[in-house]
Biopython code that builds the backbone (N, CA, C, O; Angstrom):
import numpy as np
from Bio.PDB.StructureBuilder import StructureBuilder

atoms = [
    (1, "MET", "N", (-3.597, 23.296, -6.308)),
    (1, "MET", "CA", (-4.221, 22.434, -5.317)),
    (1, "MET", "C", (-4.536, 21.075, -5.944)),
    (1, "MET", "O", (-4.859, 20.975, -7.128)),
    (2, "LYS", "N", (-4.434, 20.067, -5.140)),
    (2, "LYS", "CA", (-4.724, 18.691, -5.551)),
    (2, "LYS", "C", (-5.469, 18.035, -4.407)),
    (2, "LYS", "O", (-5.262, 18.388, -3.245)),
    (3, "ALA", "N", (-6.324, 17.093, -4.721)),
    (3, "ALA", "CA", (-7.047, 16.355, -3.683)),
    (3, "ALA", "C", (-6.268, 15.088, -3.336)),
    (3, "ALA", "O", (-5.706, 14.429, -4.211)),
    (4, "CYS", "N", (-6.246, 14.764, -2.061)),
    (4, "CYS", "CA", (-5.643, 13.509, -1.605)),
    (4, "CYS", "C", (-6.441, 12.362, -2.231)),
    (4, "CYS", "O", (-7.672, 12.375, -2.207)),
    (5, "ASP", "N", (-5.748, 11.380, -2.785)),
    (5, "ASP", "CA", (-6.415, 10.264, -3.452)),
    (5, "ASP", "C", (-7.193, 9.368, -2.492)),
    (5, "ASP", "O", (-8.025, 8.576, -2.934)),
    (6, "THR", "N", (-6.942, 9.475, -1.202)),
    (6, "THR", "CA", (-7.653, 8.609, -0.267)),
    (6, "THR", "C", (-8.744, 9.324, 0.517)),
    (6, "THR", "O", (-9.860, 8.814, 0.604)),
    (7, "CYS", "N", (-8.459, 10.479, 1.084)),
    (7, "CYS", "CA", (-9.462, 11.160, 1.912)),
    (7, "CYS", "C", (-10.153, 12.303, 1.187)),
    (7, "CYS", "O", (-11.200, 12.774, 1.631)),
    (8, "GLY", "N", (-9.576, 12.761, 0.063)),
    (8, "GLY", "CA", (-10.182, 13.834, -0.708)),
    (8, "GLY", "C", (-9.853, 15.237, -0.229)),
    (8, "GLY", "O", (-10.296, 16.212, -0.837)),
    (9, "ARG", "N", (-9.080, 15.360, 0.856)),
    (9, "ARG", "CA", (-8.709, 16.677, 1.377)),
    (9, "ARG", "C", (-7.878, 17.429, 0.344)),
    (9, "ARG", "O", (-6.990, 16.852, -0.283)),
    (10, "LYS", "N", (-8.165, 18.710, 0.169)),
    (10, "LYS", "CA", (-7.402, 19.549, -0.757)),
    (10, "LYS", "C", (-6.043, 19.842, -0.134)),
    (10, "LYS", "O", (-5.950, 20.235, 1.029)),
    (11, "ILE", "N", (-4.986, 19.645, -0.927)),
    (11, "ILE", "CA", (-3.631, 19.892, -0.445)),
    (11, "ILE", "C", (-2.867, 20.704, -1.480)),
    (11, "ILE", "O", (-3.051, 20.527, -2.684)),
    (12, "ASP", "N", (-2.018, 21.584, -1.004)),
    (12, "ASP", "CA", (-1.141, 22.362, -1.860)),
    (12, "ASP", "C", (-0.146, 21.389, -2.484)),
    (12, "ASP", "O", (0.350, 20.492, -1.804)),
    (13, "LEU", "N", (0.146, 21.556, -3.751)),
    (13, "LEU", "CA", (1.049, 20.633, -4.442)),
    (13, "LEU", "C", (2.408, 20.515, -3.759)),
    (13, "LEU", "O", (3.043, 19.462, -3.819)),
    (14, "GLY", "N", (2.853, 21.577, -3.119)),
    (14, "GLY", "CA", (4.127, 21.524, -2.405)),
    (14, "GLY", "C", (4.098, 20.611, -1.190)),
    (14, "GLY", "O", (5.147, 20.174, -0.718)),
    (15, "TRP", "N", (2.909, 20.318, -0.681)),
    (15, "TRP", "CA", (2.761, 19.461, 0.497)),
    (15, "TRP", "C", (2.245, 18.074, 0.146)),
    (15, "TRP", "O", (2.152, 17.209, 1.017)),
    (16, "ALA", "N", (1.908, 17.855, -1.117)),
    (16, "ALA", "CA", (1.413, 16.543, -1.549)),
    (16, "ALA", "C", (2.560, 15.536, -1.496)),
    (16, "ALA", "O", (3.703, 15.859, -1.820)),
    (17, "GLU", "N", (2.239, 14.332, -1.089)),
    (17, "GLU", "CA", (3.240, 13.269, -1.011)),
    (17, "GLU", "C", (2.872, 12.178, -1.998)),
    (17, "GLU", "O", (1.750, 11.672, -1.999)),
    (18, "LYS", "N", (3.834, 11.823, -2.836)),
    (18, "LYS", "CA", (3.627, 10.777, -3.835)),
    (18, "LYS", "C", (4.074, 9.443, -3.249)),
    (18, "LYS", "O", (5.091, 9.364, -2.559)),
    (19, "ARG", "N", (3.305, 8.406, -3.529)),
    (19, "ARG", "CA", (3.617, 7.084, -2.979)),
    (19, "ARG", "C", (3.267, 6.014, -4.001)),
    (19, "ARG", "O", (2.152, 5.983, -4.520)),
    (20, "HIS", "N", (4.229, 5.130, -4.289)),
    (20, "HIS", "CA", (3.926, 3.965, -5.113)),
    (20, "HIS", "C", (3.036, 3.055, -4.278)),
    (20, "HIS", "O", (3.333, 2.798, -3.111)),
    (21, "ILE", "N", (1.968, 2.575, -4.854)),
    (21, "ILE", "CA", (1.054, 1.704, -4.122)),
    (21, "ILE", "C", (1.750, 0.398, -3.761)),
    (21, "ILE", "O", (1.578, -0.119, -2.657)),
    (22, "ILE", "N", (2.525, -0.125, -4.679)),
    (22, "ILE", "CA", (3.361, -1.296, -4.395)),
    (22, "ILE", "C", (4.803, -0.789, -4.427)),
    (22, "ILE", "O", (5.214, -0.190, -5.421)),
    (23, "PRO", "N", (5.579, -1.013, -3.365)),
    (23, "PRO", "CA", (6.957, -0.518, -3.360)),
    (23, "PRO", "C", (7.747, -0.972, -4.590)),
    (23, "PRO", "O", (7.572, -2.086, -5.083)),
    (24, "ILE", "N", (8.608, -0.095, -5.064)),
    (24, "ILE", "CA", (9.383, -0.362, -6.277)),
    (24, "ILE", "C", (10.180, -1.661, -6.174)),
    (24, "ILE", "O", (10.243, -2.423, -7.138)),
    (25, "GLU", "N", (10.786, -1.920, -5.022)),
    (25, "GLU", "CA", (11.597, -3.132, -4.892)),
    (25, "GLU", "C", (10.752, -4.398, -5.042)),
    (25, "GLU", "O", (11.250, -5.418, -5.519)),
    (26, "VAL", "N", (9.495, -4.343, -4.645)),
    (26, "VAL", "CA", (8.604, -5.505, -4.781)),
    (26, "VAL", "C", (8.236, -5.712, -6.251)),
    (26, "VAL", "O", (8.281, -6.838, -6.747)),
    (27, "THR", "N", (7.871, -4.632, -6.950)),
    (27, "THR", "CA", (7.513, -4.781, -8.368)),
    (27, "THR", "C", (8.716, -5.230, -9.192)),
    (27, "THR", "O", (8.565, -6.024, -10.120)),
    (28, "GLN", "N", (9.907, -4.730, -8.865)),
    (28, "GLN", "CA", (11.113, -5.143, -9.596)),
    (28, "GLN", "C", (11.378, -6.631, -9.396)),
    (28, "GLN", "O", (11.638, -7.356, -10.356)),
    (29, "GLN", "N", (11.312, -7.081, -8.148)),
    (29, "GLN", "CA", (11.579, -8.505, -7.862)),
    (29, "GLN", "C", (10.503, -9.412, -8.461)),
    (29, "GLN", "O", (10.792, -10.548, -8.835)),
    (30, "ALA", "N", (9.265, -8.919, -8.555)),
    (30, "ALA", "CA", (8.170, -9.706, -9.128)),
    (30, "ALA", "C", (8.174, -9.658, -10.648)),
    (30, "ALA", "O", (7.429, -10.394, -11.296)),
    (31, "GLY", "N", (9.019, -8.784, -11.230)),
    (31, "GLY", "CA", (9.076, -8.647, -12.679)),
    (31, "GLY", "C", (7.858, -7.925, -13.240)),
    (31, "GLY", "O", (7.442, -8.176, -14.371)),
    (32, "LEU", "N", (7.296, -7.030, -12.445)),
    (32, "LEU", "CA", (6.113, -6.271, -12.844)),
    (32, "LEU", "C", (6.500, -4.842, -13.191)),
    (32, "LEU", "O", (7.537, -4.357, -12.737)),
    (33, "PRO", "N", (5.686, -4.162, -13.986)),
    (33, "PRO", "CA", (5.942, -2.733, -14.200)),
    (33, "PRO", "C", (5.689, -1.987, -12.894)),
    (33, "PRO", "O", (4.986, -2.484, -12.015)),
    (34, "GLU", "N", (6.261, -0.797, -12.773)),
    (34, "GLU", "CA", (6.045, -0.017, -11.552)),
    (34, "GLU", "C", (4.562, 0.187, -11.321)),
    (34, "GLU", "O", (3.783, 0.340, -12.262)),
    (35, "SER", "N", (4.187, 0.187, -10.048)),
    (35, "SER", "CA", (2.780, 0.370, -9.702)),
    (35, "SER", "C", (2.374, 1.825, -9.871)),
    (35, "SER", "O", (3.214, 2.718, -9.979)),
    (36, "ARG", "N", (1.082, 2.036, -9.889)),
    (36, "ARG", "CA", (0.594, 3.409, -10.011)),
    (36, "ARG", "C", (0.974, 4.191, -8.756)),
    (36, "ARG", "O", (1.275, 3.626, -7.705)),
    (37, "ILE", "N", (0.949, 5.493, -8.908)),
    (37, "ILE", "CA", (1.349, 6.381, -7.819)),
    (37, "ILE", "C", (0.111, 7.081, -7.276)),
    (37, "ILE", "O", (-0.737, 7.551, -8.035)),
    (38, "ALA", "N", (0.021, 7.144, -5.964)),
    (38, "ALA", "CA", (-1.074, 7.857, -5.308)),
    (38, "ALA", "C", (-0.534, 9.169, -4.761)),
    (38, "ALA", "O", (0.598, 9.237, -4.282)),
    (39, "THR", "N", (-1.350, 10.205, -4.837)),
    (39, "THR", "CA", (-1.029, 11.487, -4.227)),
    (39, "THR", "C", (-1.755, 11.536, -2.891)),
    (39, "THR", "O", (-2.979, 11.416, -2.836)),
    (40, "LEU", "N", (-1.003, 11.709, -1.825)),
    (40, "LEU", "CA", (-1.568, 11.637, -0.482)),
    (40, "LEU", "C", (-1.247, 12.882, 0.333)),
    (40, "LEU", "O", (-0.213, 13.524, 0.145)),
    (41, "CYS", "N", (-2.161, 13.204, 1.242)),
    (41, "CYS", "CA", (-1.838, 14.236, 2.236)),
    (41, "CYS", "C", (-0.901, 13.587, 3.266)),
    (41, "CYS", "O", (-0.767, 12.364, 3.307)),
    (42, "HIS", "N", (-0.269, 14.401, 4.078)),
    (42, "HIS", "CA", (0.683, 13.893, 5.061)),
    (42, "HIS", "C", (0.036, 12.867, 6.001)),
    (42, "HIS", "O", (0.630, 11.827, 6.287)),
    (43, "ASP", "N", (-1.164, 13.155, 6.473)),
    (43, "ASP", "CA", (-1.832, 12.250, 7.416)),
    (43, "ASP", "C", (-2.115, 10.885, 6.792)),
    (43, "ASP", "O", (-1.862, 9.854, 7.416)),
    (44, "CYS", "N", (-2.634, 10.873, 5.577)),
    (44, "CYS", "CA", (-2.933, 9.601, 4.910)),
    (44, "CYS", "C", (-1.654, 8.835, 4.582)),
    (44, "CYS", "O", (-1.628, 7.608, 4.678)),
    (45, "HIS", "N", (-0.601, 9.541, 4.198)),
    (45, "HIS", "CA", (0.674, 8.895, 3.899)),
    (45, "HIS", "C", (1.187, 8.174, 5.144)),
    (45, "HIS", "O", (1.608, 7.020, 5.071)),
    (46, "HIS", "N", (1.149, 8.852, 6.267)),
    (46, "HIS", "CA", (1.598, 8.259, 7.531)),
    (46, "HIS", "C", (0.704, 7.072, 7.910)),
    (46, "HIS", "O", (1.202, 6.022, 8.315)),
    (47, "GLU", "N", (-0.609, 7.242, 7.778)),
    (47, "GLU", "CA", (-1.546, 6.173, 8.139)),
    (47, "GLU", "C", (-1.390, 4.967, 7.208)),
    (47, "GLU", "O", (-1.502, 3.826, 7.655)),
    (48, "LEU", "N", (-1.135, 5.210, 5.928)),
    (48, "LEU", "CA", (-0.943, 4.099, 4.992)),
    (48, "LEU", "C", (0.275, 3.271, 5.370)),
    (48, "LEU", "O", (0.231, 2.043, 5.292)),
    (49, "HIS", "N", (1.361, 3.917, 5.777)),
    (49, "HIS", "CA", (2.545, 3.182, 6.236)),
    (49, "HIS", "C", (2.179, 2.280, 7.411)),
    (49, "HIS", "O", (2.644, 1.143, 7.495)),
    (50, "SER", "N", (1.356, 2.783, 8.307)),
    (50, "SER", "CA", (0.922, 1.973, 9.452)),
    (50, "SER", "C", (0.108, 0.770, 8.985)),
    (50, "SER", "O", (0.295, -0.340, 9.483)),
    (51, "TRP", "N", (-0.798, 0.990, 8.028)),
    (51, "TRP", "CA", (-1.605, -0.117, 7.497)),
    (51, "TRP", "C", (-0.695, -1.172, 6.876)),
    (51, "TRP", "O", (-0.867, -2.365, 7.125)),
    (52, "TYR", "N", (0.268, -0.739, 6.072)),
    (52, "TYR", "CA", (1.165, -1.693, 5.437)),
    (52, "TYR", "C", (1.949, -2.490, 6.482)),
    (52, "TYR", "O", (2.122, -3.699, 6.330)),
    (53, "SER", "N", (2.415, -1.839, 7.522)),
    (53, "SER", "CA", (3.222, -2.551, 8.517)),
    (53, "SER", "C", (2.401, -3.588, 9.284)),
    (53, "SER", "O", (2.950, -4.575, 9.775)),
    (54, "VAL", "N", (1.102, -3.370, 9.387)),
    (54, "VAL", "CA", (0.237, -4.315, 10.113)),
    (54, "VAL", "C", (-0.357, -5.371, 9.183)),
    (54, "VAL", "O", (-0.500, -6.527, 9.582)),
    (55, "LYS", "N", (-0.699, -5.001, 7.969)),
    (55, "LYS", "CA", (-1.466, -5.888, 7.095)),
    (55, "LYS", "C", (-0.659, -6.618, 6.023)),
    (55, "LYS", "O", (-1.160, -7.573, 5.430)),
    (56, "VAL", "N", (0.573, -6.193, 5.760)),
    (56, "VAL", "CA", (1.400, -6.853, 4.744)),
    (56, "VAL", "C", (2.563, -7.534, 5.451)),
    (56, "VAL", "O", (3.376, -6.891, 6.116)),
    (57, "ALA", "N", (2.621, -8.851, 5.289)),
    (57, "ALA", "CA", (3.680, -9.614, 5.952)),
    (57, "ALA", "C", (4.460, -10.418, 4.908)),
    (57, "ALA", "O", (3.854, -11.045, 4.038)),
    (58, "PRO", "N", (5.776, -10.407, 4.982)),
    (58, "PRO", "CA", (6.578, -11.140, 4.004)),
    (58, "PRO", "C", (6.578, -12.657, 4.225)),
    (58, "PRO", "O", (7.062, -13.410, 3.380)),
    (59, "MET", "N", (6.040, -13.097, 5.352)),
    (59, "MET", "CA", (6.014, -14.519, 5.682)),
    (59, "MET", "C", (4.570, -14.963, 5.893)),
    (59, "MET", "O", (3.712, -14.175, 6.292)),
    (60, "ALA", "N", (4.321, -16.236, 5.619)),
    (60, "ALA", "CA", (3.012, -16.828, 5.870)),
    (60, "ALA", "C", (3.230, -18.187, 6.533)),
    (60, "ALA", "O", (4.224, -18.867, 6.276)),
    (61, "TYR", "N", (2.289, -18.566, 7.382)),
    (61, "TYR", "CA", (2.407, -19.862, 8.058)),
    (61, "TYR", "C", (1.772, -20.941, 7.192)),
    (61, "TYR", "O", (0.600, -20.848, 6.827)),
    (62, "ASN", "N", (2.552, -21.959, 6.868)),
    (62, "ASN", "CA", (2.080, -23.095, 6.103)),
    (62, "ASN", "C", (1.620, -24.151, 7.101)),
    (62, "ASN", "O", (2.444, -24.771, 7.774)),
    (63, "THR", "N", (0.308, -24.359, 7.201)),
    (63, "THR", "CA", (-0.225, -25.282, 8.209)),
    (63, "THR", "C", (0.130, -26.731, 7.909)),
    (63, "THR", "O", (0.284, -27.531, 8.831)),
    (64, "LYS", "N", (0.262, -27.079, 6.640)),
    (64, "LYS", "CA", (0.631, -28.467, 6.295)),
    (64, "LYS", "C", (2.076, -28.760, 6.678)),
    (64, "LYS", "O", (2.379, -29.806, 7.254)),
    (65, "ALA", "N", (2.969, -27.819, 6.349)),
    (65, "ALA", "CA", (4.394, -28.004, 6.660)),
    (65, "ALA", "C", (4.713, -27.612, 8.098)),
    (65, "ALA", "O", (5.780, -27.942, 8.615)),
    (66, "LYS", "N", (3.784, -26.906, 8.741)),
    (66, "LYS", "CA", (3.946, -26.428, 10.121)),
    (66, "LYS", "C", (5.197, -25.564, 10.283)),
    (66, "LYS", "O", (6.020, -25.765, 11.177)),
    (67, "ARG", "N", (5.297, -24.593, 9.373)),
    (67, "ARG", "CA", (6.415, -23.650, 9.442)),
    (67, "ARG", "C", (6.061, -22.383, 8.662)),
    (67, "ARG", "O", (5.135, -22.366, 7.850)),
    (68, "PHE", "N", (6.821, -21.333, 8.932)),
    (68, "PHE", "CA", (6.656, -20.091, 8.184)),
    (68, "PHE", "C", (7.443, -20.185, 6.888)),
    (68, "PHE", "O", (8.536, -20.751, 6.843)),
    (69, "GLU", "N", (6.863, -19.615, 5.826)),
    (69, "GLU", "CA", (7.521, -19.601, 4.530)),
    (69, "GLU", "C", (7.460, -18.190, 3.957)),
    (69, "GLU", "O", (6.507, -17.448, 4.197)),
    (70, "THR", "N", (8.481, -17.837, 3.205)),
    (70, "THR", "CA", (8.523, -16.530, 2.565)),
    (70, "THR", "C", (7.510, -16.481, 1.434)),
    (70, "THR", "O", (7.413, -17.412, 0.635)),
    (71, "LYS", "N", (6.756, -15.390, 1.371)),
    (71, "LYS", "CA", (5.793, -15.211, 0.285)),
    (71, "LYS", "C", (6.527, -14.862, -1.004)),
    (71, "LYS", "O", (7.627, -14.311, -0.975)),
    (72, "SER", "N", (5.919, -15.181, -2.110)),
    (72, "SER", "CA", (6.500, -14.824, -3.401)),
    (72, "SER", "C", (6.382, -13.310, -3.594)),
    (72, "SER", "O", (5.555, -12.654, -2.962)),
    (73, "TRP", "N", (7.225, -12.771, -4.477)),
    (73, "TRP", "CA", (7.167, -11.336, -4.773)),
    (73, "TRP", "C", (5.827, -10.979, -5.392)),
    (73, "TRP", "O", (5.272, -9.917, -5.113)),
    (74, "LEU", "N", (5.308, -11.867, -6.233)),
    (74, "LEU", "CA", (4.009, -11.616, -6.846)),
    (74, "LEU", "C", (2.909, -11.612, -5.777)),
    (74, "LEU", "O", (2.006, -10.777, -5.811)),
    (75, "GLY", "N", (2.995, -12.541, -4.841)),
    (75, "GLY", "CA", (2.030, -12.578, -3.741)),
    (75, "GLY", "C", (2.092, -11.315, -2.895)),
    (75, "GLY", "O", (1.060, -10.784, -2.486)),
    (76, "LEU", "N", (3.302, -10.836, -2.633)),
    (76, "LEU", "CA", (3.464, -9.593, -1.873)),
    (76, "LEU", "C", (2.880, -8.405, -2.626)),
    (76, "LEU", "O", (2.245, -7.542, -2.019)),
    (77, "SER", "N", (3.086, -8.349, -3.940)),
    (77, "SER", "CA", (2.552, -7.221, -4.707)),
    (77, "SER", "C", (1.026, -7.217, -4.652)),
    (77, "SER", "O", (0.416, -6.153, -4.543)),
    (78, "LYS", "N", (0.409, -8.386, -4.725)),
    (78, "LYS", "CA", (-1.052, -8.479, -4.622)),
    (78, "LYS", "C", (-1.526, -8.045, -3.236)),
    (78, "LYS", "O", (-2.570, -7.408, -3.098)),
    (79, "GLU", "N", (-0.752, -8.396, -2.218)),
    (79, "GLU", "CA", (-1.111, -8.018, -0.852)),
    (79, "GLU", "C", (-1.038, -6.502, -0.647)),
    (79, "GLU", "O", (-1.905, -5.921, 0.008)),
    (80, "TYR", "N", (-0.012, -5.867, -1.202)),
    (80, "TYR", "CA", (0.085, -4.398, -1.120)),
    (80, "TYR", "C", (-1.098, -3.741, -1.832)),
    (80, "TYR", "O", (-1.707, -2.811, -1.303)),
    (81, "GLU", "N", (-1.417, -4.223, -3.024)),
    (81, "GLU", "CA", (-2.531, -3.663, -3.793)),
    (81, "GLU", "C", (-3.848, -3.821, -3.029)),
    (81, "GLU", "O", (-4.637, -2.881, -2.940)),
    (82, "SER", "N", (-4.072, -4.994, -2.491)),
    (82, "SER", "CA", (-5.297, -5.255, -1.734)),
    (82, "SER", "C", (-5.379, -4.384, -0.482)),
    (82, "SER", "O", (-6.443, -3.862, -0.149)),
    (83, "THR", "N", (-4.258, -4.232, 0.204)),
    (83, "THR", "CA", (-4.224, -3.405, 1.412)),
    (83, "THR", "C", (-4.497, -1.947, 1.072)),
    (83, "THR", "O", (-5.223, -1.270, 1.801)),
    (84, "PHE", "N", (-3.925, -1.452, -0.025)),
    (84, "PHE", "CA", (-4.188, -0.074, -0.432)),
    (84, "PHE", "C", (-5.671, 0.118, -0.735)),
    (84, "PHE", "O", (-6.268, 1.114, -0.324)),
    (85, "ASN", "N", (-6.264, -0.832, -1.451)),
    (85, "ASN", "CA", (-7.690, -0.725, -1.778)),
    (85, "ASN", "C", (-8.563, -0.752, -0.521)),
    (85, "ASN", "O", (-9.553, -0.024, -0.449)),
    (86, "SER", "N", (-8.218, -1.572, 0.463)),
    (86, "SER", "CA", (-8.997, -1.593, 1.707)),
    (86, "SER", "C", (-8.789, -0.294, 2.489)),
    (86, "SER", "O", (-9.700, 0.168, 3.175)),
    (87, "PHE", "N", (-7.603, 0.289, 2.388)),
    (87, "PHE", "CA", (-7.341, 1.576, 3.037)),
    (87, "PHE", "C", (-8.224, 2.665, 2.429)),
    (87, "PHE", "O", (-8.800, 3.479, 3.151)),
    (88, "ILE", "N", (-8.326, 2.677, 1.103)),
    (88, "ILE", "CA", (-9.190, 3.659, 0.436)),
    (88, "ILE", "C", (-10.637, 3.497, 0.889)),
    (88, "ILE", "O", (-11.303, 4.479, 1.218)),
    (89, "ARG", "N", (-11.126, 2.251, 0.905)),
    (89, "ARG", "CA", (-12.509, 2.020, 1.358)),
    (89, "ARG", "C", (-12.711, 2.524, 2.782)),
    (89, "ARG", "O", (-13.726, 3.151, 3.085)),
    (90, "HIS", "N", (-11.754, 2.250, 3.645)),
    (90, "HIS", "CA", (-11.818, 2.690, 5.038)),
    (90, "HIS", "C", (-11.897, 4.221, 5.125)),
    (90, "HIS", "O", (-12.721, 4.768, 5.858)),
    (91, "LYS", "N", (-11.035, 4.898, 4.372)),
    (91, "LYS", "CA", (-11.010, 6.364, 4.415)),
    (91, "LYS", "C", (-12.324, 6.957, 3.880)),
    (91, "LYS", "O", (-12.826, 7.943, 4.420)),
    (92, "ARG", "N", (-12.865, 6.368, 2.842)),
    (92, "ARG", "CA", (-14.111, 6.882, 2.257)),
    (92, "ARG", "C", (-15.311, 6.635, 3.168)),
    (92, "ARG", "O", (-16.260, 7.419, 3.168)),
    (93, "GLU", "N", (-15.278, 5.561, 3.936)),
    (93, "GLU", "CA", (-16.350, 5.302, 4.890)),
    (93, "GLU", "C", (-16.332, 6.312, 6.027)),
    (93, "GLU", "O", (-17.370, 6.595, 6.626)),
    (94, "GLN", "N", (-15.163, 6.855, 6.325)),
    (94, "GLN", "CA", (-15.023, 7.840, 7.396)),
    (94, "GLN", "C", (-15.617, 9.188, 7.009)),
    (94, "GLN", "O", (-16.013, 9.958, 7.884)),
    (95, "THR", "N", (-15.687, 9.486, 5.714)),
    (95, "THR", "CA", (-16.160, 10.800, 5.292)),
    (95, "THR", "C", (-17.659, 10.843, 5.076)),
    (95, "THR", "O", (-18.201, 11.889, 4.718)),
]
sb = StructureBuilder()
sb.init_structure("model")
sb.init_model(0)
sb.init_chain("A")
sb.init_seg("    ")
for serial, (resi, resn, name, xyz) in enumerate(atoms, 1):
    if name == "N":
        sb.init_residue(resn, " ", resi, " ")
    sb.init_atom(name, np.array(xyz, "f"), 0.0, 1.0, " ", f" {name:<3s}", serial, name[0])
structure = sb.get_structure()
């Protein structure tokens, strides 16, 4: 048995889902070492994907240039890390 890293629910190791906090392709493009891995229950894994799709965006609006610009890989990696940390806080507040 292992506890989910976000909600703390006990899960059988066969049902535990491993997830890189920052996707491998982002860390590779940013020239960073692979991010740490979280062990998640199925529900948290699914919910985390939803958080990432809403809170992490590859583009940002530049108000001075008045256009959208692609974020740097390093900026994206920081955004994934920050989103994961806010997800953990959210899950812990629920318990």
